[in-house]
N, C-alpha and C positions, 0 to 999 in steps of 0.2 A: 202665413199668418199676417194679418194686417197690423200696421204700426204707423204712428205719425212720423217715424224716421224715414219712411218711404214717401217720396214726393207725390206719387200718384194717390196714395191713401190720404195724405194731407190735403191734396186738392179735392178729393172726394168729400171729405168732412167739410171743407170750406163751401163747396157747392151745396151740400145738404143744409148747412146752416142758413144759406141764402134762401132756401125753400120755406123756411119757417115763417108763418104769417100770423096776424091776429086771429085768423079764422082756422088755424091748425087745431084739430081736435085730438085730444089724448086718447090713446087706446087702452091705457091703464094708469093707475095712480091718481093723484089729486092735483098736481101742478098744472098751471096753465102753460101755454107755450112761452109766454114772456117770463114766467117764473123759472122755467126749465133753462132758458138762455142764461139767466142770472145764476142759477145753480151751477151750470157748467163753468161760468166765469169764476165763481167763488172756488170751485174745486181746483181749477188751474192756479188760482192765486195761492191756495194752500200749498200746492206743489212748488210754486215759485218762492215760497217763504214770505209772501206778502199778507197772508191771512193765517191765523192760528186756528187749528181744530184739535180738540182733545182726542187722544186715542180712544178707540172703542174696543172693549173686550167682548167678543162674541164668538160664535162658531166659525166666523170667517177669518179669524186670526190664526197665525201660525203658518209655517212653511208649506204644509200640504194644501191648505186652502188657497194660499197665495198662488202656488203653482197651478192649481186647478182653475182658479178664477182668471188667471192671465193666459194660460196656454192650452187648456182643453177647448176643443172646437164646438162649444155650446153657447147659446145666448145666455146672458146673465138673467137671473130670475127677477120677476117683477115683485114689488112690494117690500124690498129691503130698504129700511129707513136710512136716510142720510144723516150726517152729523148736523146738529142745530146750526152750526156756523156756516153751513152751505145750504140751508133751507130758507128760501125766500119768505116762507110763512112764519119763521121763527127768528133766528138770529142772522140770517143771510141777507144779501143785498136785495132790496125790493126792486121790481121792474120800474123803469122810467119810460123812455121812448124805445120801442122795440127795435127799430132800425139802428139807433145809436147803440143800444145794448148788444146787438148782433155785431156791429163794427168793433166794439170793445172786446167781445169774445174772440173775434178773428185775430185781433192784435195779441191777445193773451195766448191763444193757441200757437201763433207763430213765435212768440217769445219763449214759450214752453219748449218748442222744438230747438230753437237756437241755443237755449241755455241748458240743454239736456245734461251736459257734463257738470254743470253747476248744481243741478238739483239731484244728481246721483248721490245716494247716501241719505237723502231726506226720508222721513217717515210718512207713509200714507196712514190715515186714521184707522183703516181696517186691515190693510195688508202689511203694515210695518215698513221697515227699511226696504227701499227699492233702488236698484241700480238704474243706469240710464236706459238700458234696453227694456227693462220692466216698466219704467215710467212711460216710455214711448208706446208700449203695448197697452198699458192702462189708459193712456190719453186717447188712443183710438177707441178702445172698447167702451169707455165711459161715454164719449160723444156718440158713438154708434148706438148704444143702449137707449139714450134719451132721444136721439133723432128718430130711431125706430118707434119710440113711444108716440111721436107725433107724425108718423108716416112720412118722414123726410129722408 
């Protein structure tokens, strides 16, 4: 199971972020590549406690869905709406310069990994309280989901 706690998986995510360009076309959803980079950054900021996101009550809440979402070997579904605080078209961070936004994202990803014991016990808007291992798994899966969205 891939996780950002594994240096090879972390390097893979960093390499794939580098592949995102202004010409990257989405395979599903509505975000542009630049909005996706900002969305990922905002999501890591939520985990780091730098951005607040209201908890969402839906079918993805609760221990069984948290376990399934993090540990079953299936890709995440397309079309699940994010929280407005992480949506660049609503209340999230709007794109600026793509290369600068990508550098900012890489800094956030690395801080997320280094601070994993600090973020343990914080709540994810959909999955609720996550421990360090769960956050590292989520961090990989979330990045992978959106990088696949743009064929990176």
